[in-house]
PDB file with one MODEL, atoms N, CA, C and O in Angstrom:
MODEL        1
ATOM      1  N   MET A   1     137.018-136.793  57.766  1.00  0.00           N
ATOM      2  CA  MET A   1     137.526-138.112  58.414  1.00  0.00           C
ATOM      3  C   MET A   1     137.621-139.179  57.212  1.00  0.00           C
ATOM      4  O   MET A   1     136.791-139.244  56.306  1.00  0.00           O
ATOM      5  N   SER A   2     138.654-139.933  57.323  1.00  0.00           N
ATOM      6  CA  SER A   2     138.842-140.911  56.287  1.00  0.00           C
ATOM      7  C   SER A   2     137.904-142.131  56.387  1.00  0.00           C
ATOM      8  O   SER A   2     137.279-142.243  57.442  1.00  0.00           O
ATOM      9  N   SER A   3     137.750-142.927  55.564  1.00  0.00           N
ATOM     10  CA  SER A   3     136.903-143.991  55.710  1.00  0.00           C
ATOM     11  C   SER A   3     137.455-145.116  56.581  1.00  0.00           C
ATOM     12  O   SER A   3     136.665-145.900  57.106  1.00  0.00           O
ATOM     13  N   SER A   4     138.666-145.227  56.748  1.00  0.00           N
ATOM     14  CA  SER A   4     139.459-146.132  57.515  1.00  0.00           C
ATOM     15  C   SER A   4     139.097-145.753  59.087  1.00  0.00           C
ATOM     16  O   SER A   4     138.793-146.588  59.939  1.00  0.00           O
ATOM     17  N   GLU A   5     139.182-144.449  59.279  1.00  0.00           N
ATOM     18  CA  GLU A   5     138.781-143.930  60.670  1.00  0.00           C
ATOM     19  C   GLU A   5     137.328-144.101  61.024  1.00  0.00           C
ATOM     20  O   GLU A   5     136.973-144.279  62.189  1.00  0.00           O
ATOM     21  N   ASN A   6     136.469-144.046  59.989  1.00  0.00           N
ATOM     22  CA  ASN A   6     134.973-144.265  60.254  1.00  0.00           C
ATOM     23  C   ASN A   6     134.783-145.670  60.499  1.00  0.00           C
ATOM     24  O   ASN A   6     133.920-146.024  61.303  1.00  0.00           O
ATOM     25  N   ALA A   7     135.600-146.627  59.803  1.00  0.00           N
ATOM     26  CA  ALA A   7     135.441-148.136  60.090  1.00  0.00           C
ATOM     27  C   ALA A   7     136.112-148.317  61.399  1.00  0.00           C
ATOM     28  O   ALA A   7     135.623-149.227  62.069  1.00  0.00           O
ATOM     29  N   ALA A   8     137.134-147.667  61.949  1.00  0.00           N
ATOM     30  CA  ALA A   8     137.686-148.092  63.197  1.00  0.00           C
ATOM     31  C   ALA A   8     136.670-147.578  64.288  1.00  0.00           C
ATOM     32  O   ALA A   8     136.533-148.162  65.363  1.00  0.00           O
ATOM     33  N   ARG A   9     135.998-146.492  63.954  1.00  0.00           N
ATOM     34  CA  ARG A   9     135.053-145.917  64.914  1.00  0.00           C
ATOM     35  C   ARG A   9     133.868-146.813  65.113  1.00  0.00           C
ATOM     36  O   ARG A   9     133.465-147.056  66.250  1.00  0.00           O
ATOM     37  N   LEU A  10     133.278-147.330  64.011  1.00  0.00           N
ATOM     38  CA  LEU A  10     132.257-148.398  63.900  1.00  0.00           C
ATOM     39  C   LEU A  10     132.838-149.716  64.693  1.00  0.00           C
ATOM     40  O   LEU A  10     132.148-150.249  65.562  1.00  0.00           O
ATOM     41  N   ARG A  11     133.967-150.149  64.397  1.00  0.00           N
ATOM     42  CA  ARG A  11     134.506-151.331  65.278  1.00  0.00           C
ATOM     43  C   ARG A  11     134.569-151.113  66.704  1.00  0.00           C
ATOM     44  O   ARG A  11     134.242-151.958  67.538  1.00  0.00           O
ATOM     45  N   ALA A  12     135.055-149.804  66.993  1.00  0.00           N
ATOM     46  CA  ALA A  12     135.045-149.382  68.455  1.00  0.00           C
ATOM     47  C   ALA A  12     133.750-149.461  69.114  1.00  0.00           C
ATOM     48  O   ALA A  12     133.612-149.928  70.245  1.00  0.00           O
ATOM     49  N   ASP A  13     132.748-148.975  68.360  1.00  0.00           N
ATOM     50  CA  ASP A  13     131.296-149.202  68.870  1.00  0.00           C
ATOM     51  C   ASP A  13     130.853-150.415  69.145  1.00  0.00           C
ATOM     52  O   ASP A  13     130.136-150.613  70.125  1.00  0.00           O
ATOM     53  N   ILE A  14     131.238-151.422  68.282  1.00  0.00           N
ATOM     54  CA  ILE A  14     130.825-152.714  68.389  1.00  0.00           C
ATOM     55  C   ILE A  14     131.519-153.440  69.468  1.00  0.00           C
ATOM     56  O   ILE A  14     130.919-154.221  70.207  1.00  0.00           O
ATOM     57  N   ASP A  15     132.846-153.176  69.571  1.00  0.00           N
ATOM     58  CA  ASP A  15     133.558-153.736  70.685  1.00  0.00           C
ATOM     59  C   ASP A  15     133.153-153.225  72.080  1.00  0.00           C
ATOM     60  O   ASP A  15     133.230-153.942  73.078  1.00  0.00           O
ATOM     61  N   SER A  16     132.742-152.024  72.102  1.00  0.00           N
ATOM     62  CA  SER A  16     132.339-151.385  73.538  1.00  0.00           C
ATOM     63  C   SER A  16     131.007-151.862  73.918  1.00  0.00           C
ATOM     64  O   SER A  16     130.589-151.643  75.056  1.00  0.00           O
ATOM     65  N   GLY A  17     130.273-152.530  73.008  1.00  0.00           N
ATOM     66  CA  GLY A  17     128.852-153.032  73.296  1.00  0.00           C
ATOM     67  C   GLY A  17     127.868-151.914  73.067  1.00  0.00           C
ATOM     68  O   GLY A  17     126.726-152.057  73.502  1.00  0.00           O
ATOM     69  N   ARG A  18     128.187-150.865  72.454  1.00  0.00           N
ATOM     70  CA  ARG A  18     127.100-149.719  72.105  1.00  0.00           C
ATOM     71  C   ARG A  18     126.113-150.280  71.042  1.00  0.00           C
ATOM     72  O   ARG A  18     125.027-149.724  70.872  1.00  0.00           O
ATOM     73  N   THR A  19     126.435-151.249  70.407  1.00  0.00           N
ATOM     74  CA  THR A  19     125.497-151.762  69.263  1.00  0.00           C
ATOM     75  C   THR A  19     124.631-152.777  69.890  1.00  0.00           C
ATOM     76  O   THR A  19     123.691-153.129  69.179  1.00  0.00           O
ATOM     77  N   GLY A  20     124.726-153.367  71.123  1.00  0.00           N
ATOM     78  CA  GLY A  20     123.985-154.272  71.687  1.00  0.00           C
ATOM     79  C   GLY A  20     124.235-155.708  71.049  1.00  0.00           C
ATOM     80  O   GLY A  20     123.454-156.619  71.323  1.00  0.00           O
ATOM     81  N   ASP A  21     125.152-155.886  70.329  1.00  0.00           N
ATOM     82  CA  ASP A  21     125.316-157.233  69.679  1.00  0.00           C
ATOM     83  C   ASP A  21     126.116-158.102  70.578  1.00  0.00           C
ATOM     84  O   ASP A  21     126.014-159.319  70.419  1.00  0.00           O
ATOM     85  N   LYS A  22     126.994-157.579  71.614  1.00  0.00           N
ATOM     86  CA  LYS A  22     127.957-158.319  72.285  1.00  0.00           C
ATOM     87  C   LYS A  22     128.141-157.617  73.714  1.00  0.00           C
ATOM     88  O   LYS A  22     127.734-156.483  73.970  1.00  0.00           O
ATOM     89  N   VAL A  23     128.726-158.347  74.487  1.00  0.00           N
ATOM     90  CA  VAL A  23     129.218-157.533  75.773  1.00  0.00           C
ATOM     91  C   VAL A  23     130.455-156.777  75.471  1.00  0.00           C
ATOM     92  O   VAL A  23     131.214-157.090  74.554  1.00  0.00           O
ATOM     93  N   PRO A  24     130.647-155.716  76.313  1.00  0.00           N
ATOM     94  CA  PRO A  24     131.898-154.962  75.978  1.00  0.00           C
ATOM     95  C   PRO A  24     133.127-155.610  76.354  1.00  0.00           C
ATOM     96  O   PRO A  24     133.467-155.901  77.500  1.00  0.00           O
ATOM     97  N   ALA A  25     133.826-155.829  75.180  1.00  0.00           N
ATOM     98  CA  ALA A  25     135.092-156.633  75.233  1.00  0.00           C
ATOM     99  C   ALA A  25     135.920-156.460  73.849  1.00  0.00           C
ATOM    100  O   ALA A  25     135.289-156.341  72.799  1.00  0.00           O
ATOM    101  N   ALA A  26     137.101-156.448  73.852  1.00  0.00           N
ATOM    102  CA  ALA A  26     137.918-156.450  72.614  1.00  0.00           C
ATOM    103  C   ALA A  26     137.709-157.687  71.910  1.00  0.00           C
ATOM    104  O   ALA A  26     137.661-158.756  72.519  1.00  0.00           O
ATOM    105  N   ASP A  27     137.579-157.601  70.636  1.00  0.00           N
ATOM    106  CA  ASP A  27     137.246-158.783  69.817  1.00  0.00           C
ATOM    107  C   ASP A  27     138.321-158.856  68.739  1.00  0.00           C
ATOM    108  O   ASP A  27     138.271-158.166  67.720  1.00  0.00           O
ATOM    109  N   PRO A  28     139.361-159.783  69.027  1.00  0.00           N
ATOM    110  CA  PRO A  28     140.507-159.730  67.882  1.00  0.00           C
ATOM    111  C   PRO A  28     139.931-160.299  66.644  1.00  0.00           C
ATOM    112  O   PRO A  28     139.178-161.271  66.687  1.00  0.00           O
ATOM    113  N   THR A  29     140.259-159.735  65.583  1.00  0.00           N
ATOM    114  CA  THR A  29     139.903-160.270  64.309  1.00  0.00           C
ATOM    115  C   THR A  29     141.057-160.368  63.424  1.00  0.00           C
ATOM    116  O   THR A  29     142.052-159.664  63.598  1.00  0.00           O
ATOM    117  N   ALA A  30     140.956-161.222  62.473  1.00  0.00           N
ATOM    118  CA  ALA A  30     142.078-161.386  61.381  1.00  0.00           C
ATOM    119  C   ALA A  30     142.153-160.087  60.619  1.00  0.00           C
ATOM    120  O   ALA A  30     143.259-159.587  60.414  1.00  0.00           O
ATOM    121  N   ALA A  31     141.083-159.524  60.200  1.00  0.00           N
ATOM    122  CA  ALA A  31     141.156-158.385  59.411  1.00  0.00           C
ATOM    123  C   ALA A  31     140.163-157.261  59.841  1.00  0.00           C
ATOM    124  O   ALA A  31     138.967-157.479  59.646  1.00  0.00           O
ATOM    125  N   PRO A  32     140.519-156.151  60.371  1.00  0.00           N
ATOM    126  CA  PRO A  32     139.573-155.120  60.832  1.00  0.00           C
ATOM    127  C   PRO A  32     138.731-154.672  59.724  1.00  0.00           C
ATOM    128  O   PRO A  32     139.074-154.719  58.543  1.00  0.00           O
ATOM    129  N   LEU A  33     137.570-154.218  60.178  1.00  0.00           N
ATOM    130  CA  LEU A  33     136.580-153.740  59.188  1.00  0.00           C
ATOM    131  C   LEU A  33     137.067-152.755  58.263  1.00  0.00           C
ATOM    132  O   LEU A  33     137.726-151.787  58.643  1.00  0.00           O
ATOM    133  N   GLY A  34     136.736-152.987  56.938  1.00  0.00           N
ATOM    134  CA  GLY A  34     137.181-152.181  55.941  1.00  0.00           C
ATOM    135  C   GLY A  34     138.502-152.569  55.209  1.00  0.00           C
ATOM    136  O   GLY A  34     138.967-152.003  54.220  1.00  0.00           O
ATOM    137  N   THR A  35     138.996-153.588  55.844  1.00  0.00           N
ATOM    138  CA  THR A  35     140.355-154.080  55.160  1.00  0.00           C
ATOM    139  C   THR A  35     140.214-154.766  53.916  1.00  0.00           C
ATOM    140  O   THR A  35     141.089-154.632  53.060  1.00  0.00           O
ATOM    141  N   TYR A  36     139.183-155.508  53.709  1.00  0.00           N
ATOM    142  CA  TYR A  36     138.961-156.286  52.353  1.00  0.00           C
ATOM    143  C   TYR A  36     138.672-155.274  51.272  1.00  0.00           C
ATOM    144  O   TYR A  36     139.187-155.314  50.155  1.00  0.00           O
ATOM    145  N   GLU A  37     137.790-154.341  51.694  1.00  0.00           N
ATOM    146  CA  GLU A  37     137.578-153.218  50.666  1.00  0.00           C
ATOM    147  C   GLU A  37     138.688-152.490  50.140  1.00  0.00           C
ATOM    148  O   GLU A  37     138.802-152.278  48.933  1.00  0.00           O
ATOM    149  N   GLU A  38     139.747-151.987  51.239  1.00  0.00           N
ATOM    150  CA  GLU A  38     140.842-151.476  50.811  1.00  0.00           C
ATOM    151  C   GLU A  38     141.829-152.157  50.126  1.00  0.00           C
ATOM    152  O   GLU A  38     142.611-151.578  49.372  1.00  0.00           O
ATOM    153  N   ALA A  39     141.852-153.526  50.366  1.00  0.00           N
ATOM    154  CA  ALA A  39     142.759-154.281  49.577  1.00  0.00           C
ATOM    155  C   ALA A  39     142.343-154.551  48.186  1.00  0.00           C
ATOM    156  O   ALA A  39     143.176-154.816  47.319  1.00  0.00           O
ATOM    157  N   ALA A  40     141.035-154.489  47.942  1.00  0.00           N
ATOM    158  CA  ALA A  40     140.468-154.493  46.623  1.00  0.00           C
ATOM    159  C   ALA A  40     140.616-153.188  45.877  1.00  0.00           C
ATOM    160  O   ALA A  40     140.381-153.115  44.671  1.00  0.00           O
ATOM    161  N   GLY A  41     141.011-152.151  46.609  1.00  0.00           N
ATOM    162  CA  GLY A  41     141.178-150.816  45.918  1.00  0.00           C
ATOM    163  C   GLY A  41     139.979-149.975  45.979  1.00  0.00           C
ATOM    164  O   GLY A  41     139.912-148.938  45.317  1.00  0.00           O
ATOM    165  N   ALA A  42     138.956-150.403  46.802  1.00  0.00           N
ATOM    166  CA  ALA A  42     137.854-149.536  46.833  1.00  0.00           C
ATOM    167  C   ALA A  42     137.338-149.366  48.162  1.00  0.00           C
ATOM    168  O   ALA A  42     136.409-150.062  48.572  1.00  0.00           O
ATOM    169  N   SER A  43     137.960-148.366  48.946  1.00  0.00           N
ATOM    170  CA  SER A  43     137.622-148.101  50.260  1.00  0.00           C
ATOM    171  C   SER A  43     136.029-147.896  50.338  1.00  0.00           C
ATOM    172  O   SER A  43     135.408-147.331  49.438  1.00  0.00           O
ATOM    173  N   PRO A  44     135.450-148.392  51.459  1.00  0.00           N
ATOM    174  CA  PRO A  44     134.061-148.112  51.617  1.00  0.00           C
ATOM    175  C   PRO A  44     133.900-146.586  51.816  1.00  0.00           C
ATOM    176  O   PRO A  44     134.724-145.878  52.395  1.00  0.00           O
ATOM    177  N   ALA A  45     132.816-146.194  51.301  1.00  0.00           N
ATOM    178  CA  ALA A  45     132.464-144.770  51.364  1.00  0.00           C
ATOM    179  C   ALA A  45     132.018-144.429  52.699  1.00  0.00           C
ATOM    180  O   ALA A  45     131.425-145.227  53.426  1.00  0.00           O
ATOM    181  N   PRO A  46     132.342-143.089  53.056  1.00  0.00           N
ATOM    182  CA  PRO A  46     131.951-142.677  54.407  1.00  0.00           C
ATOM    183  C   PRO A  46     130.465-142.658  54.597  1.00  0.00           C
ATOM    184  O   PRO A  46     130.009-142.700  55.740  1.00  0.00           O
ATOM    185  N   GLU A  47     129.631-142.594  53.484  1.00  0.00           N
ATOM    186  CA  GLU A  47     128.155-142.511  53.554  1.00  0.00           C
ATOM    187  C   GLU A  47     127.857-143.931  53.945  1.00  0.00           C
ATOM    188  O   GLU A  47     127.001-144.081  54.816  1.00  0.00           O
ATOM    189  N   THR A  48     128.441-145.013  53.426  1.00  0.00           N
ATOM    190  CA  THR A  48     128.106-146.319  53.456  1.00  0.00           C
ATOM    191  C   THR A  48     128.400-146.701  55.052  1.00  0.00           C
ATOM    192  O   THR A  48     127.537-147.280  55.712  1.00  0.00           O
ATOM    193  N   ILE A  49     129.576-146.360  55.567  1.00  0.00           N
ATOM    194  CA  ILE A  49     129.958-146.678  56.796  1.00  0.00           C
ATOM    195  C   ILE A  49     129.025-145.844  57.909  1.00  0.00           C
ATOM    196  O   ILE A  49     128.617-146.386  58.936  1.00  0.00           O
ATOM    197  N   ALA A  50     128.790-144.679  57.619  1.00  0.00           N
ATOM    198  CA  ALA A  50     127.751-143.963  58.460  1.00  0.00           C
ATOM    199  C   ALA A  50     126.339-144.611  58.511  1.00  0.00           C
ATOM    200  O   ALA A  50     125.726-144.715  59.573  1.00  0.00           O
ATOM    201  N   GLN A  51     125.841-145.047  57.307  1.00  0.00           N
ATOM    202  CA  GLN A  51     124.545-145.942  57.335  1.00  0.00           C
ATOM    203  C   GLN A  51     124.545-147.132  58.066  1.00  0.00           C
ATOM    204  O   GLN A  51     123.551-147.524  58.678  1.00  0.00           O
ATOM    205  N   VAL A  52     125.909-147.889  58.023  1.00  0.00           N
ATOM    206  CA  VAL A  52     125.863-149.094  58.799  1.00  0.00           C
ATOM    207  C   VAL A  52     125.986-148.790  60.193  1.00  0.00           C
ATOM    208  O   VAL A  52     125.382-149.506  60.992  1.00  0.00           O
ATOM    209  N   ARG A  53     126.746-147.738  60.641  1.00  0.00           N
ATOM    210  CA  ARG A  53     126.809-147.421  61.990  1.00  0.00           C
ATOM    211  C   ARG A  53     125.655-146.921  62.603  1.00  0.00           C
ATOM    212  O   ARG A  53     125.516-147.074  63.816  1.00  0.00           O
ATOM    213  N   GLN A  54     124.691-146.264  61.844  1.00  0.00           N
ATOM    214  CA  GLN A  54     123.398-145.721  62.203  1.00  0.00           C
ATOM    215  C   GLN A  54     122.546-146.983  62.599  1.00  0.00           C
ATOM    216  O   GLN A  54     121.882-147.073  63.631  1.00  0.00           O
ATOM    217  N   GLN A  55     122.676-148.031  61.534  1.00  0.00           N
ATOM    218  CA  GLN A  55     121.757-149.306  61.880  1.00  0.00           C
ATOM    219  C   GLN A  55     122.346-150.102  63.048  1.00  0.00           C
ATOM    220  O   GLN A  55     121.613-150.778  63.769  1.00  0.00           O
ATOM    221  N   GLU A  56     123.652-150.024  63.236  1.00  0.00           N
ATOM    222  CA  GLU A  56     124.132-150.922  64.446  1.00  0.00           C
ATOM    223  C   GLU A  56     123.842-150.255  65.679  1.00  0.00           C
ATOM    224  O   GLU A  56     123.606-150.905  66.698  1.00  0.00           O
ATOM    225  N   THR A  57     123.841-149.010  65.660  1.00  0.00           N
ATOM    226  CA  THR A  57     123.671-148.311  66.920  1.00  0.00           C
ATOM    227  C   THR A  57     122.235-147.849  67.035  1.00  0.00           C
ATOM    228  O   THR A  57     121.981-146.961  67.849  1.00  0.00           O
ATOM    229  N   ALA A  58     121.344-148.333  66.346  1.00  0.00           N
ATOM    230  CA  ALA A  58     119.822-147.866  66.433  1.00  0.00           C
ATOM    231  C   ALA A  58     119.322-148.415  67.661  1.00  0.00           C
ATOM    232  O   ALA A  58     118.515-147.736  68.295  1.00  0.00           O
ATOM    233  N   ARG A  59     119.708-149.646  68.139  1.00  0.00           N
ATOM    234  CA  ARG A  59     119.208-150.071  69.280  1.00  0.00           C
ATOM    235  C   ARG A  59     120.218-150.052  70.470  1.00  0.00           C
ATOM    236  O   ARG A  59     120.881-151.072  70.662  1.00  0.00           O
ATOM    237  N   PRO A  60     120.375-149.046  71.226  1.00  0.00           N
ATOM    238  CA  PRO A  60     121.435-148.897  72.154  1.00  0.00           C
ATOM    239  C   PRO A  60     121.290-150.011  73.207  1.00  0.00           C
ATOM    240  O   PRO A  60     120.214-150.484  73.573  1.00  0.00           O
ATOM    241  N   HIS A  61     122.472-150.356  73.633  1.00  0.00           N
ATOM    242  CA  HIS A  61     122.552-151.274  74.624  1.00  0.00           C
ATOM    243  C   HIS A  61     122.924-150.809  76.059  1.00  0.00           C
ATOM    244  O   HIS A  61     123.976-150.181  76.182  1.00  0.00           O
ATOM    245  N   GLU A  62     122.215-151.039  77.076  1.00  0.00           N
ATOM    246  CA  GLU A  62     122.733-150.727  78.359  1.00  0.00           C
ATOM    247  C   GLU A  62     123.354-152.047  78.976  1.00  0.00           C
ATOM    248  O   GLU A  62     122.766-153.128  79.008  1.00  0.00           O
ATOM    249  N   PRO A  63     124.462-151.834  79.398  1.00  0.00           N
ATOM    250  CA  PRO A  63     125.252-153.089  79.964  1.00  0.00           C
ATOM    251  C   PRO A  63     124.659-153.470  81.314  1.00  0.00           C
ATOM    252  O   PRO A  63     124.514-152.561  82.131  1.00  0.00           O
ATOM    253  N   ARG A  64     124.322-154.636  81.623  1.00  0.00           N
ATOM    254  CA  ARG A  64     123.740-155.169  82.827  1.00  0.00           C
ATOM    255  C   ARG A  64     125.037-155.227  83.851  1.00  0.00           C
ATOM    256  O   ARG A  64     126.162-155.518  83.445  1.00  0.00           O
ATOM    257  N   PRO A  65     124.761-154.937  85.132  1.00  0.00           N
ATOM    258  CA  PRO A  65     125.695-154.958  86.138  1.00  0.00           C
ATOM    259  C   PRO A  65     126.062-156.434  86.430  1.00  0.00           C
ATOM    260  O   PRO A  65     125.213-157.325  86.430  1.00  0.00           O
ATOM    261  N   HIS A  66     127.450-156.652  86.692  1.00  0.00           N
ATOM    262  CA  HIS A  66     127.757-158.072  86.735  1.00  0.00           C
ATOM    263  C   HIS A  66     127.645-158.213  88.444  1.00  0.00           C
ATOM    264  O   HIS A  66     128.150-157.439  89.257  1.00  0.00           O
ATOM    265  N   ARG A  67     126.878-159.368  88.720  1.00  0.00           N
ATOM    266  CA  ARG A  67     126.755-159.705  90.013  1.00  0.00           C
ATOM    267  C   ARG A  67     127.153-161.028  90.292  1.00  0.00           C
ATOM    268  O   ARG A  67     126.996-161.880  89.417  1.00  0.00           O
ATOM    269  N   GLY A  68     127.683-161.348  91.464  1.00  0.00           N
ATOM    270  CA  GLY A  68     128.157-162.696  91.714  1.00  0.00           C
ATOM    271  C   GLY A  68     129.287-163.218  91.061  1.00  0.00           C
ATOM    272  O   GLY A  68     130.008-162.451  90.423  1.00  0.00           O
ATOM    273  N   LEU A  69     129.562-164.514  91.138  1.00  0.00           N
ATOM    274  CA  LEU A  69     130.690-165.067  90.513  1.00  0.00           C
ATOM    275  C   LEU A  69     130.454-165.442  89.069  1.00  0.00           C
ATOM    276  O   LEU A  69     131.437-165.584  88.341  1.00  0.00           O
ATOM    277  N   GLY A  70     129.124-165.629  88.547  1.00  0.00           N
ATOM    278  CA  GLY A  70     129.080-165.779  87.190  1.00  0.00           C
ATOM    279  C   GLY A  70     129.582-167.330  86.817  1.00  0.00           C
ATOM    280  O   GLY A  70     129.179-168.284  87.482  1.00  0.00           O
ATOM    281  N   ASP A  71     130.266-167.450  85.979  1.00  0.00           N
ATOM    282  CA  ASP A  71     130.772-168.731  85.504  1.00  0.00           C
ATOM    283  C   ASP A  71     132.168-168.974  86.153  1.00  0.00           C
ATOM    284  O   ASP A  71     132.726-170.059  85.985  1.00  0.00           O
ATOM    285  N   ALA A  72     132.754-167.961  86.907  1.00  0.00           N
ATOM    286  CA  ALA A  72     133.905-168.047  87.589  1.00  0.00           C
ATOM    287  C   ALA A  72     134.045-169.399  88.634  1.00  0.00           C
ATOM    288  O   ALA A  72     135.093-169.935  88.997  1.00  0.00           O
ATOM    289  N   TRP A  73     132.845-169.717  88.943  1.00  0.00           N
ATOM    290  CA  TRP A  73     132.697-170.729  90.017  1.00  0.00           C
ATOM    291  C   TRP A  73     133.179-171.984  89.517  1.00  0.00           C
ATOM    292  O   TRP A  73     133.507-172.854  90.324  1.00  0.00           O
ATOM    293  N   ILE A  74     133.262-172.184  88.262  1.00  0.00           N
ATOM    294  CA  ILE A  74     133.800-173.429  87.556  1.00  0.00           C
ATOM    295  C   ILE A  74     135.379-173.481  87.771  1.00  0.00           C
ATOM    296  O   ILE A  74     135.993-174.452  88.214  1.00  0.00           O
ATOM    297  N   GLN A  75     135.912-172.292  87.387  1.00  0.00           N
ATOM    298  CA  GLN A  75     137.395-172.205  87.654  1.00  0.00           C
ATOM    299  C   GLN A  75     137.766-172.327  89.079  1.00  0.00           C
ATOM    300  O   GLN A  75     138.784-172.953  89.375  1.00  0.00           O
ATOM    301  N   ILE A  76     137.042-171.794  89.967  1.00  0.00           N
ATOM    302  CA  ILE A  76     137.317-171.820  91.348  1.00  0.00           C
ATOM    303  C   ILE A  76     137.316-173.334  91.907  1.00  0.00           C
ATOM    304  O   ILE A  76     138.265-173.773  92.556  1.00  0.00           O
ATOM    305  N   ALA A  77     136.148-174.108  91.594  1.00  0.00           N
ATOM    306  CA  ALA A  77     135.968-175.377  91.859  1.00  0.00           C
ATOM    307  C   ALA A  77     137.103-176.300  91.433  1.00  0.00           C
ATOM    308  O   ALA A  77     137.555-177.137  92.214  1.00  0.00           O
ATOM    309  N   ILE A  78     137.611-176.131  90.060  1.00  0.00           N
ATOM    310  CA  ILE A  78     138.729-176.791  89.336  1.00  0.00           C
ATOM    311  C   ILE A  78     140.018-176.493  90.240  1.00  0.00           C
ATOM    312  O   ILE A  78     140.773-177.410  90.563  1.00  0.00           O
ATOM    313  N   VAL A  79     140.216-175.276  90.600  1.00  0.00           N
ATOM    314  CA  VAL A  79     141.471-174.980  91.338  1.00  0.00           C
ATOM    315  C   VAL A  79     141.455-175.615  92.614  1.00  0.00           C
ATOM    316  O   VAL A  79     142.414-176.262  93.035  1.00  0.00           O
ATOM    317  N   ALA A  80     140.300-175.433  93.294  1.00  0.00           N
ATOM    318  CA  ALA A  80     140.179-176.101  94.660  1.00  0.00           C
ATOM    319  C   ALA A  80     140.413-177.553  94.599  1.00  0.00           C
ATOM    320  O   ALA A  80     141.183-178.077  95.404  1.00  0.00           O
ATOM    321  N   LEU A  81     139.777-178.265  93.663  1.00  0.00           N
ATOM    322  CA  LEU A  81     139.867-179.655  93.479  1.00  0.00           C
ATOM    323  C   LEU A  81     141.363-180.093  93.129  1.00  0.00           C
ATOM    324  O   LEU A  81     141.845-181.126  93.594  1.00  0.00           O
ATOM    325  N   LEU A  82     142.020-179.287  92.329  1.00  0.00           N
ATOM    326  CA  LEU A  82     143.541-179.598  92.047  1.00  0.00           C
ATOM    327  C   LEU A  82     144.304-179.356  93.297  1.00  0.00           C
ATOM    328  O   LEU A  82     145.230-180.098  93.624  1.00  0.00           O
ATOM    329  N   ALA A  83     143.920-178.290  94.029  1.00  0.00           N
ATOM    330  CA  ALA A  83     144.703-178.050  95.147  1.00  0.00           C
ATOM    331  C   ALA A  83     144.636-179.118  96.144  1.00  0.00           C
ATOM    332  O   ALA A  83     145.646-179.460  96.759  1.00  0.00           O
ATOM    333  N   GLY A  84     143.328-179.740  96.361  1.00  0.00           N
ATOM    334  CA  GLY A  84     143.169-180.733  97.179  1.00  0.00           C
ATOM    335  C   GLY A  84     143.890-182.103  96.854  1.00  0.00           C
ATOM    336  O   GLY A  84     144.471-182.771  97.710  1.00  0.00           O
ATOM    337  N   VAL A  85     143.784-182.447  95.508  1.00  0.00           N
ATOM    338  CA  VAL A  85     144.648-183.618  94.949  1.00  0.00           C
ATOM    339  C   VAL A  85     145.913-183.377  95.302  1.00  0.00           C
ATOM    340  O   VAL A  85     146.553-184.256  95.879  1.00  0.00           O
ATOM    341  N   PHE A  86     146.466-182.155  95.012  1.00  0.00           N
ATOM    342  CA  PHE A  86     148.116-182.073  95.204  1.00  0.00           C
ATOM    343  C   PHE A  86     148.431-182.098  96.799  1.00  0.00           C
ATOM    344  O   PHE A  86     149.486-182.588  97.201  1.00  0.00           O
ATOM    345  N   ILE A  87     147.627-181.637  97.546  1.00  0.00           N
ATOM    346  CA  ILE A  87     147.869-181.752  98.909  1.00  0.00           C
ATOM    347  C   ILE A  87     147.696-183.095  99.423  1.00  0.00           C
ATOM    348  O   ILE A  87     148.554-183.520 100.196  1.00  0.00           O
ATOM    349  N   ALA A  88     146.634-183.879  99.083  1.00  0.00           N
ATOM    350  CA  ALA A  88     146.602-185.179  99.326  1.00  0.00           C
ATOM    351  C   ALA A  88     147.670-186.177  98.876  1.00  0.00           C
ATOM    352  O   ALA A  88     148.033-187.177  99.494  1.00  0.00           O
ATOM    353  N   TRP A  89     148.126-185.721  97.658  1.00  0.00           N
ATOM    354  CA  TRP A  89     149.298-186.549  96.945  1.00  0.00           C
ATOM    355  C   TRP A  89     150.516-186.164  97.853  1.00  0.00           C
ATOM    356  O   TRP A  89     151.302-187.080  98.094  1.00  0.00           O
ATOM    357  N   GLY A  90     150.745-185.085  98.321  1.00  0.00           N
ATOM    358  CA  GLY A  90     151.855-184.643  98.954  1.00  0.00           C
ATOM    359  C   GLY A  90     151.943-185.385 100.399  1.00  0.00           C
ATOM    360  O   GLY A  90     152.970-185.915 100.824  1.00  0.00           O
ATOM    361  N   LEU A  91     150.715-185.336 101.074  1.00  0.00           N
ATOM    362  CA  LEU A  91     150.582-185.945 102.394  1.00  0.00           C
ATOM    363  C   LEU A  91     150.681-187.453 102.417  1.00  0.00           C
ATOM    364  O   LEU A  91     151.410-188.083 103.182  1.00  0.00           O
ATOM    365  N   LEU A  92     149.814-188.012 101.429  1.00  0.00           N
ATOM    366  CA  LEU A  92     149.627-189.444 101.510  1.00  0.00           C
ATOM    367  C   LEU A  92     150.735-190.246 100.518  1.00  0.00           C
ATOM    368  O   LEU A  92     150.864-191.469 100.562  1.00  0.00           O
ATOM    369  N   GLY A  93     151.367-189.537  99.785  1.00  0.00           N
ATOM    370  CA  GLY A  93     152.272-190.029  98.832  1.00  0.00           C
ATOM    371  C   GLY A  93     153.497-190.457  99.471  1.00  0.00           C
ATOM    372  O   GLY A  93     154.092-191.423  98.994  1.00  0.00           O
ATOM    373  N   LYS A  94     153.959-189.847 100.512  1.00  0.00           N
ATOM    374  CA  LYS A  94     155.199-190.095 101.369  1.00  0.00           C
ATOM    375  C   LYS A  94     155.102-191.478 102.032  1.00  0.00           C
ATOM    376  O   LYS A  94     154.109-191.759 102.703  1.00  0.00           O
ATOM    377  N   PRO A  95     156.185-192.409 101.846  1.00  0.00           N
ATOM    378  CA  PRO A  95     156.190-193.647 102.625  1.00  0.00           C
ATOM    379  C   PRO A  95     156.440-193.644 104.032  1.00  0.00           C
ATOM    380  O   PRO A  95     156.439-194.702 104.661  1.00  0.00           O
TER     381      PRO A  95
ENDMDL
END
């Protein structure tokens, strides 16, 4: 397996939440892991990536189940408020 494939697997582990650093979600980056090394003409050694991967996944993360609305209540409240304003404007704004 090439070093770019190893770097891609490490990034997939981080994005999936397997490293415990973040919630499982895609994380857009300007330059994927290993890009700078490859641009410099020195691809990261597979052993280096394997060592980093082992360190990153040493503390596995179990995702917590999502319960309730979470922070979505803020968006729901804003939409409800705007709907109320538009309805009031439509009803009361007519002469």
